[in-house]
C-alpha positions as CSV (number, residue, x, y, z in Angstrom):
1,M,23.4,-49.6,21.7
2,V,23.8,-47.8,18.4
3,E,21.3,-48.3,15.6
4,K,21.9,-47.0,12.1
5,V,19.2,-45.3,10.2
6,L,20.1,-44.1,6.7
7,G,23.8,-44.5,7.7
8,F,23.6,-42.3,10.9
9,P,23.8,-43.6,14.4
10,T,20.6,-43.0,16.5
11,C,22.2,-42.9,20.0
12,D,20.8,-40.8,22.9
13,V,23.3,-37.9,22.2
14,C,22.1,-37.8,18.6
15,R,18.4,-37.7,19.6
16,E,19.1,-35.0,22.1
17,H,21.0,-33.1,19.4
18,E,18.0,-33.5,17.0
19,E,15.6,-32.3,19.6
20,A,17.7,-29.3,20.4
21,M,17.9,-28.5,16.7
22,E,14.1,-28.7,16.4
23,V,13.7,-26.3,19.3
24,L,16.2,-23.9,17.8
25,Q,14.5,-24.1,14.4
26,G,11.2,-23.3,16.1
27,D,12.8,-20.3,17.8
28,I,14.2,-19.1,14.4
29,D,10.8,-19.5,12.8
30,A,9.1,-17.5,15.6
31,L,11.8,-14.7,15.3
32,E,11.3,-14.5,11.6
33,R,7.5,-14.1,12.1
34,E,8.1,-11.4,14.7
35,K,10.6,-9.6,12.4
36,T,8.0,-9.6,9.6
37,E,5.3,-8.3,12.0
38,L,7.6,-5.5,13.3
39,R,8.5,-4.5,9.7
40,E,4.8,-4.2,8.9
41,R,4.2,-2.2,12.0
42,I,7.1,0.2,11.1
43,K,5.6,0.6,7.7
44,E,2.2,1.4,9.2
45,L,3.7,3.9,11.7
46,S,5.8,5.5,9.0
47,R,2.7,6.0,6.8
48,K,0.8,7.4,9.8
49,T,3.6,9.8,10.7
50,L,3.9,10.8,7.0
51,M,0.2,11.5,6.8
52,E,0.2,13.5,10.0
53,G,3.1,15.5,8.7
54,I,1.3,16.2,5.4
55,V,-1.8,17.3,7.2
56,R,0.2,19.6,9.5
57,Q,2.0,21.0,6.5
58,S,-1.3,21.4,4.6
59,T,-2.8,23.2,7.6
60,A,0.4,25.4,8.0
61,G,0.4,26.0,4.2
62,Q,-3.1,27.3,4.3
63,T,-2.0,29.8,7.0
64,S,1.1,30.7,5.0
65,L,-1.0,31.6,2.0
66,F,-2.1,34.7,3.9
67,T,1.1,35.5,5.8
68,G,4.0,33.9,3.8
69,P,6.6,35.7,1.7
70,F,4.8,34.7,-1.6
71,Y,1.4,36.2,-0.6
72,G,-0.3,37.8,-3.5
73,L,2.2,36.6,-6.1
74,T,-0.2,33.9,-7.4
75,G,-3.0,36.4,-8.1
76,L,-5.4,34.1,-6.4
77,R,-5.8,36.1,-3.2
78,K,-5.6,39.8,-2.4
79,P,-4.1,40.9,0.9
80,P,-6.5,42.2,3.6
81,E,-6.9,45.9,3.5
82,G,-4.2,47.8,5.3
83,T,-1.7,44.9,5.0
84,A,1.5,45.6,3.1
85,L,3.0,43.0,0.8
86,P,6.4,41.7,2.0
87,S,9.3,43.1,0.2
């Protein structure tokens, strides 16, 4: 028993095929949403990691103002008494 709708047969095989295609399309849509969510999470984690790195560098940079090779060259700070400038 084959009926024609818009020129296409509507047999059992065709209906099964359409149902399978709908399921697959739903899977594709779900995967696209998951991909978008994962990309957003990567952005957030990258920002967090970047900010943590900046804070670490900032903290390390404050220490290096007193102990680094350019200590005293800016004229902003004087070395502690008894400390020789690096050569």
